[in-house]
C-alpha angles and dihedrals in degrees: 000000000000125000118209116237116249120270094251090057092055091048089050091051091051091054091050091048089052089054094041112117103250138126105281098235091053091047092051093049092048093050091043092053090048089053090052090052092051091048091051090053091050098254097129098164092057089044092054089048091053091049092047092052091047092050090052091053091046093053091048094050094037094235098164100178094050090044091057090049089052094047088058091055100036119081110173 
């Protein structure tokens, strides 16, 4: 029997993942897929947070293709 971690823990992990030293495009894709997973499990607020963080990274790194994919998923 698994217990889900609290919401604040997942948000903290997202912030750490954003700061993790990794190539920006890989980081964007990883956070975007995590957002898709949260959306699939019904955690829309966390999914939107993932998409927002990915969009910030995409704008900073000028990843136009990934930014367009994120804009399709992200509804502020």
